[in-house]
Backbone bond lengths (Angstrom), bond angles and torsions (degrees), N, CA, C in turn:
res aa  C-N    CA-C-N  psi(-1)  N-CA   C-N-CA  omega(-1)  CA-C   N-CA-C  phi
1 M - - - 1.440 - - 1.530 107.90 -
2 E 1.299 116.32 134.76 1.453 121.73 178.21 1.521 108.52 -91.76
3 L 1.334 115.38 131.86 1.464 121.06 179.92 1.515 109.72 -105.98
4 G 1.309 116.86 155.90 1.461 120.73 176.67 1.518 112.47 91.09
5 G 1.320 114.01 179.79 1.458 120.41 -177.34 1.506 112.71 -80.77
6 D 1.318 116.20 163.64 1.457 122.62 178.33 1.529 111.35 -96.59
7 S 1.326 116.92 18.47 1.461 119.76 -175.17 1.526 112.92 -66.91
8 D 1.323 117.85 -34.82 1.461 120.84 -179.92 1.529 108.37 -132.20
9 P 1.327 118.07 105.04 1.473 120.44 -176.60 1.533 113.57 -68.03
10 R 1.339 116.66 -10.76 1.471 119.31 178.95 1.523 112.55 -77.33
11 N 1.325 117.32 -17.33 1.459 122.23 -177.05 1.516 109.33 -125.46
12 A 1.337 116.52 126.72 1.465 119.30 -179.93 1.516 109.95 -156.58
13 T 1.323 114.13 153.51 1.458 122.12 171.82 1.518 107.08 -117.40
14 F 1.317 115.59 131.07 1.456 121.88 -178.30 1.519 108.63 -115.57
15 S 1.308 116.05 137.11 1.452 121.84 176.98 1.524 107.72 -110.10
16 I 1.319 116.50 122.97 1.459 121.54 -177.85 1.530 108.32 -115.91
17 M 1.318 115.07 118.57 1.458 121.60 -177.23 1.533 110.93 -80.72
18 D 1.317 115.32 156.14 1.467 123.92 176.57 1.524 112.81 58.43
19 E 1.316 116.20 34.47 1.466 121.00 176.24 1.519 109.00 -133.71
20 D 1.340 115.40 165.11 1.458 120.59 -177.98 1.525 110.46 -141.46
21 H 1.326 116.42 -156.40 1.467 121.07 -176.61 1.529 112.63 -60.53
22 T 1.320 118.15 -26.86 1.467 120.15 -178.28 1.526 110.52 -58.44
23 L 1.309 116.62 -52.93 1.472 119.65 178.16 1.529 110.71 -74.51
24 G 1.317 117.21 -41.11 1.467 120.67 -176.76 1.510 113.01 -57.29
25 N 1.314 117.08 -49.09 1.463 120.25 -177.80 1.529 111.31 -71.17
26 S 1.333 117.38 -38.81 1.469 120.55 177.92 1.522 110.98 -63.57
27 L 1.311 116.03 -44.34 1.459 120.67 -179.69 1.524 111.42 -67.47
28 R 1.313 116.97 -39.80 1.463 121.22 176.51 1.527 110.14 -59.58
29 F 1.335 116.66 -43.28 1.466 121.50 179.46 1.525 110.94 -60.18
30 V 1.333 116.80 -49.04 1.472 121.13 -178.49 1.528 110.23 -64.61
31 L 1.316 117.19 -43.20 1.471 120.01 179.87 1.520 111.87 -62.82
32 N 1.316 117.41 -41.31 1.461 120.16 -178.77 1.520 113.20 -69.13
33 K 1.338 118.43 -17.05 1.467 121.90 174.99 1.530 111.81 -82.11
34 D 1.328 117.32 -15.14 1.466 122.55 -178.38 1.528 109.19 -79.23
35 P 1.348 118.16 123.78 1.468 120.18 -178.88 1.532 113.65 -65.33
36 R 1.322 118.03 -15.47 1.462 121.01 178.33 1.528 112.22 -79.30
37 V 1.329 117.19 -10.68 1.460 121.62 -176.09 1.527 110.30 -93.90
38 A 1.332 115.47 123.34 1.464 121.49 175.84 1.530 110.68 -88.22
39 F 1.335 116.28 -35.92 1.465 121.77 179.59 1.518 109.04 -152.26
40 C 1.319 114.70 142.24 1.458 120.52 173.44 1.517 108.34 -150.54
41 G 1.299 115.51 135.71 1.454 121.27 175.37 1.515 109.21 -154.51
42 Y 1.315 115.37 161.22 1.462 118.46 177.37 1.517 109.35 -137.54
43 S 1.314 115.07 161.28 1.459 120.75 176.24 1.516 109.47 -147.96
44 V 1.322 113.95 154.95 1.456 121.71 170.29 1.520 104.42 -104.37
45 P 1.335 118.31 112.66 1.466 120.48 -173.09 1.533 113.78 -55.24
46 H 1.327 116.59 -40.63 1.458 120.79 -179.73 1.524 108.02 -155.35
47 P 1.328 117.99 141.08 1.470 119.34 -177.70 1.530 114.41 -57.34
48 S 1.307 117.39 -26.65 1.465 118.92 -179.59 1.533 112.75 -84.23
49 E 1.342 117.09 -9.19 1.460 121.17 177.31 1.522 109.09 -96.16
50 N 1.310 116.75 128.74 1.452 121.23 178.35 1.531 108.41 -91.61
51 R 1.342 113.99 71.07 1.467 120.30 -174.12 1.521 108.38 -153.63
52 I 1.335 115.81 147.86 1.462 120.78 173.57 1.519 109.16 -124.59
53 N 1.317 115.77 149.42 1.464 123.02 172.24 1.516 107.42 -112.96
54 I 1.320 116.24 129.16 1.465 121.48 179.54 1.518 108.37 -119.01
55 R 1.332 115.57 124.69 1.465 122.25 178.08 1.523 107.73 -102.05
56 V 1.331 116.25 127.39 1.465 122.06 179.61 1.522 108.69 -127.26
57 Q 1.325 116.19 125.99 1.457 122.47 172.94 1.519 107.20 -124.55
58 T 1.322 116.12 126.85 1.463 120.20 -175.45 1.523 111.16 -111.52
59 T 1.319 114.39 172.20 1.462 120.99 179.00 1.525 111.89 -88.13
60 G 1.324 117.25 -3.64 1.462 119.42 179.16 1.510 114.07 169.98
61 A 1.304 117.50 -35.41 1.465 121.21 -179.62 1.526 110.19 -72.00
62 P 1.321 117.66 151.93 1.467 119.41 176.62 1.532 110.90 -61.87
63 A 1.324 116.18 133.48 1.461 121.48 -177.42 1.527 111.38 -59.44
64 R 1.304 117.00 -35.96 1.469 120.99 -179.73 1.532 110.40 -61.86
65 D 1.331 117.10 -43.40 1.470 121.06 179.79 1.526 111.05 -66.40
66 V 1.309 116.42 -40.02 1.469 120.84 179.72 1.530 109.77 -65.14
67 L 1.333 117.14 -40.64 1.466 121.21 177.88 1.530 110.15 -64.00
68 K 1.323 117.89 -43.65 1.467 120.88 178.29 1.524 110.85 -60.73
69 D 1.332 116.96 -43.09 1.467 120.81 178.35 1.525 110.81 -62.28
70 A 1.322 117.08 -41.40 1.461 121.00 179.91 1.526 110.75 -65.09
71 L 1.320 117.55 -40.20 1.463 120.71 177.26 1.527 111.00 -63.74
72 N 1.332 116.85 -41.50 1.469 120.33 176.96 1.527 111.26 -64.47
73 D 1.340 117.23 -39.81 1.466 121.05 176.65 1.524 110.88 -62.37
74 L 1.317 116.46 -40.71 1.457 121.33 179.71 1.536 110.83 -65.18
75 V 1.321 117.14 -39.83 1.468 120.94 175.99 1.530 109.76 -61.89
76 A 1.329 117.25 -44.51 1.470 121.20 179.95 1.528 110.72 -62.96
77 M 1.326 117.45 -40.40 1.469 120.61 177.60 1.519 110.95 -62.35
78 N 1.323 116.17 -43.73 1.462 119.95 179.83 1.524 111.36 -65.53
79 Q 1.326 117.21 -38.54 1.463 119.67 177.05 1.523 110.89 -63.87
80 Q 1.323 116.93 -37.39 1.462 121.06 177.82 1.530 110.63 -65.36
81 V 1.323 117.13 -42.66 1.465 120.99 178.48 1.528 110.27 -62.26
82 I 1.324 117.33 -44.97 1.468 121.35 179.50 1.526 110.37 -61.57
83 S 1.332 116.75 -44.94 1.456 121.33 -179.89 1.529 111.17 -62.37
84 T 1.315 117.20 -45.41 1.460 121.55 178.92 1.522 110.96 -63.38
85 F 1.318 116.37 -42.26 1.457 121.37 178.59 1.526 110.80 -61.89
86 N 1.325 117.32 -46.36 1.463 120.93 -179.80 1.518 111.99 -63.17
87 R 1.345 117.34 -39.43 1.468 120.39 176.77 1.525 110.61 -64.53
88 A 1.317 116.77 -38.96 1.469 120.26 178.93 1.526 110.85 -65.87
89 I 1.314 117.66 -40.21 1.461 121.72 177.52 1.525 109.94 -63.01
90 E 1.335 116.46 -45.55 1.462 120.14 179.20 1.527 110.43 -62.16
91 G 1.319 117.38 -43.22 1.460 121.06 178.18 1.519 111.72 -62.94
92 F 1.301 116.94 -41.12 1.464 121.18 178.03 1.523 109.86 -63.37
93 N 1.326 116.85 -45.28 1.457 120.50 -179.50 1.519 111.48 -61.20
94 V 1.328 117.23 -38.92 1.462 120.77 179.07 1.525 110.21 -67.03
95 T 1.314 117.76 -46.38 1.466 120.35 -177.51 1.523 112.25 -70.85
96 Q 1.304 118.69 -26.40 1.468 122.08 -179.84 1.524 112.11 -93.41
97 G 1.318 117.99 -4.43 1.451 121.30 178.62 1.516 113.94 75.24
98 V 1.298 117.29 21.90 1.461 120.36 179.08 1.516 107.95 -78.49
99 T 1.327 116.01 125.21 1.457 119.71 -179.23 1.511 112.43 -105.14
100 E 1.319 116.51 -25.32 1.451 119.00 -177.00 1.522 108.32 -149.27
101 M 1.312 116.29 138.15 1.454 119.14 179.62 1.512 108.36 -136.69
102 S 1.291 115.49 130.57 1.457 120.83 176.09 1.517 107.77 -107.70
103 M 1.341 116.88 111.04 1.463 120.75 -178.66 1.527 110.76 -66.94
104 K 1.335 117.50 -30.46 1.459 120.37 -178.41 1.513 111.82 -69.91
105 S 1.335 116.43 -45.12 1.463 119.05 -176.06 1.519 111.99 -92.20
106 G 1.333 117.05 -20.23 1.459 120.13 -177.90 1.514 111.99 75.60
107 I 1.335 117.96 12.59 1.459 122.43 -177.80 1.524 108.52 -96.28
108 T 1.323 115.82 136.56 1.455 120.49 175.85 1.512 108.89 -122.50
109 S 1.303 116.59 148.19 1.460 120.48 172.98 1.511 107.24 -112.10
110 Q 1.347 116.29 144.57 1.451 120.85 -176.76 1.525 108.96 -122.65
111 H 1.353 115.07 160.75 1.465 120.28 175.22 1.512 108.25 -61.52
112 S 1.331 114.95 154.00 1.462 117.95 175.96 1.511 108.84 -68.68
113 G 1.284 116.29 149.95 1.454 121.52 -178.91 1.503 109.20 145.10
114 S 1.304 114.74 179.34 1.474 118.98 -177.34 1.515 110.32 -76.69
115 V 1.293 114.23 150.65 1.446 121.73 178.16 1.519 107.42 -95.56
116 K 1.313 116.19 129.62 1.459 121.42 179.87 1.508 109.88 -92.78
117 N 1.296 116.34 131.95 1.470 120.93 173.85 1.506 108.28 -94.44
118 H 1.310 115.98 126.63 1.462 120.90 178.73 1.510 108.72 -100.89
119 P 1.326 116.84 135.92 1.489 119.16 -179.95 1.501 112.16 -65.51
């Protein structure tokens, strides 16, 4: 939800429900890397409220568009992290000889062969 008047689209405060410092700080970081952003900050109004307020002031672009771009950038970053993590897991499984893993039981089966002890 956008708070405040629509008099200057370069400056806006957005209130995002059901979010906390995790999104607030990540979004602040991405916004502050954008050269179109003159100022960005966020706050949690009260610890018992699950809401963040994000203030965006730009050098000319509409704050709403800059916020949308930052959210899309954050999604792309998270997708990259997930992809890298999954590739690392697959690589680990191949090098360790893991053929099957059950996340529910935590049991893994390995290829037959000797077990190596690592110091």
